[in-house]
ROPA-934304 format. One record per residue (C-alpha): residue number from 1; residue in three letters; x, y, z. Coordinates in Angstrom, 2 decimals. Layout:
N
rec resi = NUM, resn = ALA, X = X, Y = Y, Z = Z;
...
***
This chain:
247
rec resi = 1, resn = UNK, X = 0.00, Y = 0.00, Z = 0.00;
rec resi = 2, resn = UNK, X = 1.41, Y = 3.41, Z = -1.02;
rec resi = 3, resn = UNK, X = 1.57, Y = 6.51, Z = 1.15;
rec resi = 4, resn = UNK, X = -1.03, Y = 9.25, Z = 0.72;
rec resi = 5, resn = UNK, X = 1.19, Y = 11.48, Z = -1.42;
rec resi = 6, resn = UNK, X = 4.73, Y = 11.79, Z = -2.78;
rec resi = 7, resn = UNK, X = 6.55, Y = 14.73, Z = -1.13;
rec resi = 8, resn = UNK, X = 8.09, Y = 16.61, Z = -4.02;
rec resi = 9, resn = UNK, X = 10.19, Y = 19.59, Z = -2.93;
rec resi = 10, resn = UNK, X = 10.28, Y = 21.57, Z = -6.15;
rec resi = 11, resn = UNK, X = 13.23, Y = 23.74, Z = -5.15;
rec resi = 12, resn = UNK, X = 15.47, Y = 20.79, Z = -4.37;
rec resi = 13, resn = UNK, X = 14.23, Y = 18.88, Z = -7.40;
rec resi = 14, resn = UNK, X = 14.78, Y = 21.66, Z = -9.94;
rec resi = 15, resn = UNK, X = 18.20, Y = 22.51, Z = -8.48;
rec resi = 16, resn = UNK, X = 19.43, Y = 19.07, Z = -9.60;
rec resi = 17, resn = UNK, X = 17.34, Y = 18.54, Z = -12.72;
rec resi = 18, resn = UNK, X = 17.18, Y = 21.84, Z = -14.65;
rec resi = 19, resn = UNK, X = 19.44, Y = 20.40, Z = -17.34;
rec resi = 20, resn = UNK, X = 17.08, Y = 17.49, Z = -18.06;
rec resi = 21, resn = UNK, X = 14.93, Y = 17.32, Z = -21.14;
rec resi = 22, resn = UNK, X = 11.16, Y = 16.95, Z = -20.69;
rec resi = 23, resn = UNK, X = 11.53, Y = 13.29, Z = -21.66;
rec resi = 24, resn = UNK, X = 14.13, Y = 12.67, Z = -18.95;
rec resi = 25, resn = UNK, X = 11.98, Y = 14.58, Z = -16.44;
rec resi = 26, resn = UNK, X = 9.11, Y = 12.22, Z = -17.24;
rec resi = 27, resn = UNK, X = 11.28, Y = 9.13, Z = -16.86;
rec resi = 28, resn = UNK, X = 12.73, Y = 10.37, Z = -13.57;
rec resi = 29, resn = UNK, X = 9.34, Y = 11.20, Z = -12.05;
rec resi = 30, resn = UNK, X = 7.79, Y = 7.88, Z = -13.09;
rec resi = 31, resn = UNK, X = 10.71, Y = 5.96, Z = -11.56;
rec resi = 32, resn = UNK, X = 10.44, Y = 7.91, Z = -8.26;
rec resi = 33, resn = UNK, X = 6.68, Y = 7.30, Z = -8.15;
rec resi = 34, resn = UNK, X = 7.30, Y = 3.57, Z = -8.43;
rec resi = 35, resn = UNK, X = 9.80, Y = 3.66, Z = -5.57;
rec resi = 36, resn = UNK, X = 7.36, Y = 5.66, Z = -3.45;
rec resi = 37, resn = UNK, X = 4.37, Y = 3.41, Z = -4.11;
rec resi = 38, resn = UNK, X = 6.32, Y = 0.19, Z = -3.51;
rec resi = 39, resn = UNK, X = 8.35, Y = 1.65, Z = -0.61;
rec resi = 40, resn = UNK, X = 11.48, Y = 0.15, Z = -2.09;
rec resi = 41, resn = UNK, X = 14.04, Y = 0.29, Z = -4.91;
rec resi = 42, resn = UNK, X = 13.65, Y = -0.13, Z = -8.63;
rec resi = 43, resn = UNK, X = 14.28, Y = -3.62, Z = -10.03;
rec resi = 44, resn = UNK, X = 17.79, Y = -4.37, Z = -11.30;
rec resi = 45, resn = UNK, X = 16.47, Y = -5.60, Z = -14.64;
rec resi = 46, resn = UNK, X = 16.62, Y = -2.82, Z = -17.24;
rec resi = 47, resn = UNK, X = 13.58, Y = -4.09, Z = -19.15;
rec resi = 48, resn = UNK, X = 11.47, Y = -3.95, Z = -16.02;
rec resi = 49, resn = UNK, X = 12.61, Y = -0.38, Z = -15.39;
rec resi = 50, resn = UNK, X = 11.77, Y = 0.46, Z = -19.01;
rec resi = 51, resn = UNK, X = 8.27, Y = -0.91, Z = -18.47;
rec resi = 52, resn = UNK, X = 7.86, Y = 1.19, Z = -15.32;
rec resi = 53, resn = UNK, X = 8.83, Y = 4.41, Z = -17.17;
rec resi = 54, resn = UNK, X = 7.02, Y = 3.43, Z = -20.41;
rec resi = 55, resn = UNK, X = 10.24, Y = 3.60, Z = -22.41;
rec resi = 56, resn = UNK, X = 9.96, Y = 1.99, Z = -25.86;
rec resi = 57, resn = UNK, X = 12.23, Y = 3.71, Z = -28.38;
rec resi = 58, resn = UNK, X = 16.02, Y = 3.73, Z = -28.35;
rec resi = 59, resn = UNK, X = 15.99, Y = 7.39, Z = -27.42;
rec resi = 60, resn = UNK, X = 13.71, Y = 6.69, Z = -24.43;
rec resi = 61, resn = UNK, X = 15.94, Y = 3.78, Z = -23.33;
rec resi = 62, resn = UNK, X = 18.96, Y = 6.13, Z = -23.44;
rec resi = 63, resn = UNK, X = 17.06, Y = 8.59, Z = -21.23;
rec resi = 64, resn = UNK, X = 16.28, Y = 5.75, Z = -18.81;
rec resi = 65, resn = UNK, X = 19.95, Y = 4.72, Z = -18.60;
rec resi = 66, resn = UNK, X = 21.00, Y = 8.35, Z = -18.04;
rec resi = 67, resn = UNK, X = 18.51, Y = 8.90, Z = -15.23;
rec resi = 68, resn = UNK, X = 19.45, Y = 5.63, Z = -13.51;
rec resi = 69, resn = UNK, X = 23.16, Y = 6.39, Z = -13.65;
rec resi = 70, resn = UNK, X = 22.73, Y = 10.03, Z = -12.59;
rec resi = 71, resn = UNK, X = 20.10, Y = 9.88, Z = -9.83;
rec resi = 72, resn = UNK, X = 20.00, Y = 6.27, Z = -8.59;
rec resi = 73, resn = UNK, X = 22.45, Y = 4.02, Z = -6.77;
rec resi = 74, resn = UNK, X = 22.69, Y = 0.36, Z = -7.76;
rec resi = 75, resn = UNK, X = 22.56, Y = -1.96, Z = -4.70;
rec resi = 76, resn = UNK, X = 22.30, Y = -5.74, Z = -4.43;
rec resi = 77, resn = UNK, X = 18.48, Y = -5.67, Z = -4.31;
rec resi = 78, resn = UNK, X = 17.78, Y = -2.81, Z = -6.76;
rec resi = 79, resn = UNK, X = 18.22, Y = 0.82, Z = -7.76;
rec resi = 80, resn = UNK, X = 17.81, Y = 3.32, Z = -4.89;
rec resi = 81, resn = UNK, X = 17.18, Y = 7.06, Z = -5.06;
rec resi = 82, resn = UNK, X = 18.79, Y = 8.57, Z = -1.98;
rec resi = 83, resn = UNK, X = 16.26, Y = 11.38, Z = -1.39;
rec resi = 84, resn = UNK, X = 13.26, Y = 9.24, Z = -2.18;
rec resi = 85, resn = UNK, X = 14.44, Y = 6.47, Z = 0.16;
rec resi = 86, resn = UNK, X = 14.98, Y = 9.00, Z = 2.98;
rec resi = 87, resn = UNK, X = 11.42, Y = 10.31, Z = 2.54;
rec resi = 88, resn = UNK, X = 10.07, Y = 6.74, Z = 2.53;
rec resi = 89, resn = UNK, X = 11.80, Y = 5.92, Z = 5.83;
rec resi = 90, resn = UNK, X = 10.69, Y = 9.21, Z = 7.37;
rec resi = 91, resn = UNK, X = 7.06, Y = 8.63, Z = 6.37;
rec resi = 92, resn = UNK, X = 7.17, Y = 5.04, Z = 7.66;
rec resi = 93, resn = UNK, X = 8.49, Y = 6.28, Z = 11.01;
rec resi = 94, resn = UNK, X = 5.65, Y = 8.84, Z = 11.26;
rec resi = 95, resn = UNK, X = 3.08, Y = 6.24, Z = 10.23;
rec resi = 96, resn = UNK, X = 4.35, Y = 3.74, Z = 12.80;
rec resi = 97, resn = UNK, X = 4.35, Y = 6.41, Z = 15.50;
rec resi = 98, resn = UNK, X = 0.75, Y = 7.34, Z = 14.71;
rec resi = 99, resn = UNK, X = -0.27, Y = 3.70, Z = 14.59;
rec resi = 100, resn = UNK, X = 1.27, Y = 3.05, Z = 18.01;
rec resi = 101, resn = UNK, X = -0.38, Y = 6.16, Z = 19.41;
rec resi = 102, resn = UNK, X = -3.70, Y = 5.05, Z = 17.92;
rec resi = 103, resn = UNK, X = -3.40, Y = 1.60, Z = 19.47;
rec resi = 104, resn = UNK, X = -2.52, Y = 3.13, Z = 22.83;
rec resi = 105, resn = UNK, X = -5.39, Y = 5.59, Z = 22.56;
rec resi = 106, resn = UNK, X = -7.76, Y = 2.81, Z = 21.53;
rec resi = 107, resn = UNK, X = -6.69, Y = 0.70, Z = 24.50;
rec resi = 108, resn = UNK, X = -7.18, Y = 3.68, Z = 26.82;
rec resi = 109, resn = UNK, X = -10.61, Y = 4.40, Z = 25.41;
rec resi = 110, resn = UNK, X = -11.59, Y = 0.75, Z = 25.65;
rec resi = 111, resn = UNK, X = -10.49, Y = 0.66, Z = 29.30;
rec resi = 112, resn = UNK, X = -12.37, Y = 3.89, Z = 30.02;
rec resi = 113, resn = UNK, X = -15.53, Y = 2.60, Z = 28.35;
rec resi = 114, resn = UNK, X = -15.27, Y = -0.66, Z = 30.29;
rec resi = 115, resn = UNK, X = -15.01, Y = 1.25, Z = 33.58;
rec resi = 116, resn = UNK, X = -17.94, Y = 3.49, Z = 32.62;
rec resi = 117, resn = UNK, X = -20.04, Y = 0.45, Z = 31.72;
rec resi = 118, resn = UNK, X = -19.22, Y = -1.18, Z = 35.06;
rec resi = 119, resn = UNK, X = -20.15, Y = 2.02, Z = 36.92;
rec resi = 120, resn = UNK, X = -23.45, Y = 2.21, Z = 35.02;
rec resi = 121, resn = UNK, X = -24.24, Y = -1.44, Z = 35.79;
rec resi = 122, resn = UNK, X = -23.42, Y = -0.95, Z = 39.49;
rec resi = 123, resn = UNK, X = -25.63, Y = 2.15, Z = 39.64;
rec resi = 124, resn = UNK, X = -28.49, Y = 0.30, Z = 37.97;
rec resi = 125, resn = UNK, X = -28.15, Y = -2.62, Z = 40.38;
rec resi = 126, resn = UNK, X = -28.21, Y = -0.25, Z = 43.37;
rec resi = 127, resn = UNK, X = -31.26, Y = 1.54, Z = 41.98;
rec resi = 128, resn = UNK, X = -33.05, Y = -1.78, Z = 41.43;
rec resi = 129, resn = UNK, X = -32.18, Y = -2.95, Z = 44.94;
rec resi = 130, resn = UNK, X = -33.45, Y = 0.31, Z = 46.42;
rec resi = 131, resn = UNK, X = -36.65, Y = 0.08, Z = 44.40;
rec resi = 132, resn = UNK, X = -37.27, Y = -3.48, Z = 45.56;
rec resi = 133, resn = UNK, X = -36.64, Y = -2.61, Z = 49.20;
rec resi = 134, resn = UNK, X = -39.02, Y = 0.38, Z = 49.10;
rec resi = 135, resn = UNK, X = -41.87, Y = -1.30, Z = 47.19;
rec resi = 136, resn = UNK, X = -44.66, Y = -2.20, Z = 49.64;
rec resi = 137, resn = UNK, X = -46.09, Y = -5.69, Z = 49.54;
rec resi = 138, resn = UNK, X = -49.87, Y = -5.92, Z = 49.36;
rec resi = 139, resn = UNK, X = -51.43, Y = -9.22, Z = 50.46;
rec resi = 140, resn = UNK, X = -55.17, Y = -9.69, Z = 49.94;
rec resi = 141, resn = UNK, X = -57.09, Y = -12.35, Z = 51.86;
rec resi = 142, resn = UNK, X = -59.48, Y = -14.25, Z = 49.56;
rec resi = 143, resn = UNK, X = -62.19, Y = -14.49, Z = 52.27;
rec resi = 144, resn = UNK, X = -62.57, Y = -10.73, Z = 52.82;
rec resi = 145, resn = UNK, X = -66.18, Y = -9.54, Z = 52.81;
rec resi = 146, resn = UNK, X = -67.27, Y = -6.30, Z = 51.17;
rec resi = 147, resn = UNK, X = -67.53, Y = -4.45, Z = 54.49;
rec resi = 148, resn = UNK, X = -64.34, Y = -5.79, Z = 55.99;
rec resi = 149, resn = UNK, X = -62.47, Y = -4.92, Z = 52.77;
rec resi = 150, resn = UNK, X = -63.81, Y = -1.35, Z = 52.99;
rec resi = 151, resn = UNK, X = -62.57, Y = -1.07, Z = 56.60;
rec resi = 152, resn = UNK, X = -59.20, Y = -2.73, Z = 55.98;
rec resi = 153, resn = UNK, X = -56.16, Y = -0.43, Z = 55.98;
rec resi = 154, resn = UNK, X = -54.46, Y = -0.87, Z = 52.59;
rec resi = 155, resn = UNK, X = -50.93, Y = 0.57, Z = 52.09;
rec resi = 156, resn = UNK, X = -51.78, Y = 2.87, Z = 49.21;
rec resi = 157, resn = UNK, X = -51.24, Y = 6.51, Z = 48.47;
rec resi = 158, resn = UNK, X = -54.84, Y = 6.91, Z = 47.27;
rec resi = 159, resn = UNK, X = -57.95, Y = 4.96, Z = 48.35;
rec resi = 160, resn = UNK, X = -60.79, Y = 4.87, Z = 45.86;
rec resi = 161, resn = UNK, X = -64.42, Y = 4.65, Z = 46.79;
rec resi = 162, resn = UNK, X = -67.11, Y = 2.52, Z = 45.17;
rec resi = 163, resn = UNK, X = -70.71, Y = 2.75, Z = 44.16;
rec resi = 164, resn = UNK, X = -73.38, Y = 0.99, Z = 46.21;
rec resi = 165, resn = UNK, X = -73.83, Y = -2.66, Z = 45.17;
rec resi = 166, resn = UNK, X = -75.54, Y = -4.43, Z = 48.12;
rec resi = 167, resn = UNK, X = -78.97, Y = -5.92, Z = 47.62;
rec resi = 168, resn = UNK, X = -79.65, Y = -6.74, Z = 51.30;
rec resi = 169, resn = UNK, X = -78.37, Y = -5.35, Z = 54.60;
rec resi = 170, resn = UNK, X = -75.36, Y = -7.35, Z = 55.89;
rec resi = 171, resn = UNK, X = -75.47, Y = -8.97, Z = 59.32;
rec resi = 172, resn = UNK, X = -73.23, Y = -6.38, Z = 60.95;
rec resi = 173, resn = UNK, X = -75.49, Y = -3.61, Z = 59.64;
rec resi = 174, resn = UNK, X = -78.51, Y = -5.36, Z = 61.18;
rec resi = 175, resn = UNK, X = -76.71, Y = -5.86, Z = 64.51;
rec resi = 176, resn = UNK, X = -75.65, Y = -2.24, Z = 64.73;
rec resi = 177, resn = UNK, X = -79.11, Y = -0.95, Z = 63.75;
rec resi = 178, resn = UNK, X = -80.86, Y = -3.18, Z = 66.27;
rec resi = 179, resn = UNK, X = -78.46, Y = -2.03, Z = 69.02;
rec resi = 180, resn = UNK, X = -78.66, Y = 1.71, Z = 68.36;
rec resi = 181, resn = UNK, X = -82.12, Y = 2.05, Z = 66.77;
rec resi = 182, resn = UNK, X = -84.13, Y = -0.84, Z = 68.19;
rec resi = 183, resn = UNK, X = -87.41, Y = 0.51, Z = 66.83;
rec resi = 184, resn = UNK, X = -86.19, Y = 0.98, Z = 63.27;
rec resi = 185, resn = UNK, X = -87.15, Y = -1.34, Z = 60.43;
rec resi = 186, resn = UNK, X = -83.81, Y = -2.39, Z = 58.95;
rec resi = 187, resn = UNK, X = -85.28, Y = -3.77, Z = 55.72;
rec resi = 188, resn = UNK, X = -87.53, Y = -0.76, Z = 55.08;
rec resi = 189, resn = UNK, X = -84.72, Y = 1.70, Z = 55.83;
rec resi = 190, resn = UNK, X = -82.32, Y = -0.27, Z = 53.65;
rec resi = 191, resn = UNK, X = -84.74, Y = -0.13, Z = 50.72;
rec resi = 192, resn = UNK, X = -84.88, Y = 3.66, Z = 50.92;
rec resi = 193, resn = UNK, X = -81.12, Y = 3.84, Z = 51.46;
rec resi = 194, resn = UNK, X = -80.38, Y = 1.64, Z = 48.43;
rec resi = 195, resn = UNK, X = -82.82, Y = 3.42, Z = 46.11;
rec resi = 196, resn = UNK, X = -81.38, Y = 6.79, Z = 47.03;
rec resi = 197, resn = UNK, X = -77.71, Y = 5.90, Z = 46.47;
rec resi = 198, resn = UNK, X = -78.01, Y = 3.85, Z = 43.30;
rec resi = 199, resn = UNK, X = -79.88, Y = 6.78, Z = 41.74;
rec resi = 200, resn = UNK, X = -77.03, Y = 9.22, Z = 42.41;
rec resi = 201, resn = UNK, X = -75.05, Y = 10.06, Z = 39.26;
rec resi = 202, resn = UNK, X = -71.27, Y = 9.82, Z = 38.85;
rec resi = 203, resn = UNK, X = -69.07, Y = 10.64, Z = 41.84;
rec resi = 204, resn = UNK, X = -72.06, Y = 11.68, Z = 43.91;
rec resi = 205, resn = UNK, X = -72.90, Y = 8.00, Z = 44.24;
rec resi = 206, resn = UNK, X = -69.36, Y = 6.97, Z = 45.30;
rec resi = 207, resn = UNK, X = -68.43, Y = 6.45, Z = 48.96;
rec resi = 208, resn = UNK, X = -65.34, Y = 5.09, Z = 50.72;
rec resi = 209, resn = UNK, X = -67.20, Y = 3.38, Z = 53.60;
rec resi = 210, resn = UNK, X = -70.79, Y = 2.33, Z = 53.03;
rec resi = 211, resn = UNK, X = -71.24, Y = 1.06, Z = 56.57;
rec resi = 212, resn = UNK, X = -70.34, Y = 4.51, Z = 57.90;
rec resi = 213, resn = UNK, X = -72.74, Y = 6.03, Z = 55.36;
rec resi = 214, resn = UNK, X = -75.47, Y = 3.68, Z = 56.64;
rec resi = 215, resn = UNK, X = -74.85, Y = 4.72, Z = 60.26;
rec resi = 216, resn = UNK, X = -75.01, Y = 8.40, Z = 59.35;
rec resi = 217, resn = UNK, X = -78.21, Y = 7.77, Z = 57.37;
rec resi = 218, resn = UNK, X = -79.91, Y = 6.44, Z = 60.52;
rec resi = 219, resn = UNK, X = -78.56, Y = 9.28, Z = 62.68;
rec resi = 220, resn = UNK, X = -79.76, Y = 12.03, Z = 60.35;
rec resi = 221, resn = UNK, X = -82.34, Y = 14.76, Z = 61.09;
rec resi = 222, resn = UNK, X = -85.41, Y = 12.63, Z = 61.79;
rec resi = 223, resn = UNK, X = -84.71, Y = 10.28, Z = 64.70;
rec resi = 224, resn = UNK, X = -87.78, Y = 8.22, Z = 63.70;
rec resi = 225, resn = UNK, X = -86.54, Y = 7.46, Z = 60.14;
rec resi = 226, resn = UNK, X = -87.17, Y = 3.84, Z = 59.29;
rec resi = 227, resn = UNK, X = -89.51, Y = 3.11, Z = 62.19;
rec resi = 228, resn = UNK, X = -92.61, Y = 1.06, Z = 61.73;
rec resi = 229, resn = UNK, X = -95.81, Y = 3.09, Z = 61.87;
rec resi = 230, resn = UNK, X = -96.69, Y = 1.98, Z = 65.42;
rec resi = 231, resn = UNK, X = -93.14, Y = 2.48, Z = 66.67;
rec resi = 232, resn = UNK, X = -93.02, Y = 5.93, Z = 65.07;
rec resi = 233, resn = UNK, X = -96.29, Y = 6.91, Z = 66.74;
rec resi = 234, resn = UNK, X = -95.07, Y = 5.72, Z = 70.11;
rec resi = 235, resn = UNK, X = -91.78, Y = 7.58, Z = 69.70;
rec resi = 236, resn = UNK, X = -93.57, Y = 10.80, Z = 68.75;
rec resi = 237, resn = UNK, X = -95.87, Y = 10.51, Z = 71.75;
rec resi = 238, resn = UNK, X = -92.93, Y = 9.92, Z = 74.07;
rec resi = 239, resn = UNK, X = -91.26, Y = 13.07, Z = 72.77;
rec resi = 240, resn = UNK, X = -94.47, Y = 15.16, Z = 73.02;
rec resi = 241, resn = UNK, X = -94.44, Y = 17.15, Z = 76.31;
rec resi = 242, resn = UNK, X = -98.27, Y = 16.75, Z = 76.54;
rec resi = 243, resn = UNK, X = -97.91, Y = 13.04, Z = 77.14;
rec resi = 244, resn = UNK, X = -94.92, Y = 13.06, Z = 79.43;
rec resi = 245, resn = UNK, X = -95.62, Y = 11.62, Z = 82.82;
rec resi = 246, resn = UNK, X = -98.86, Y = 9.98, Z = 81.64;
rec resi = 247, resn = UNK, X = -99.47, Y = 6.32, Z = 81.13;
***
């Protein structure tokens, strides 16, 4: 493989070749180009040199012989041009130096990239470990009832409510109603409660705790809400000051 370009110092070249004819200039330049591209001497065989310089006629062969004798030195392995050979060795030294520097730089970059990759992998592993350690574990019991699920503390940043879906009052609702409102009709009150809440549109019909909503429903303005007719009458008479103290 040849070098990128042939360094031709025109001042030095013309100082030694001003007496040459254009034909001899052409022969000389073609011979130097061959030495530069092959990084070595010209072959010892005259016919091969003639082929390199495209010399065919007797006059061209004479020019070839003159150039070889004047500007080249015959060695055991070929014809050398002193200046051209010096430039070849200088360029090879520069090329080798750059190649060595490139290999060293490549090794340094590869080592640096390897260290960076290891640091990135370590950081990712630490981040994953931290994420796993901070992620809460949520365990749901398959036997949870609707009311107990609503009252269960769930480790979540946001608790969502639900729309009313019961079709009958649960046992704990009945127990609480009988304890705190013994005269109330649980079924009749539940029917009104259910009809009211399933008719509410959108978020107005969503509650976090339906049992608490049921308790508040019974505690609301009218203390006789949900009572049977006879129980309501008795309760109103007991609260009427005209009947107090009379049996």
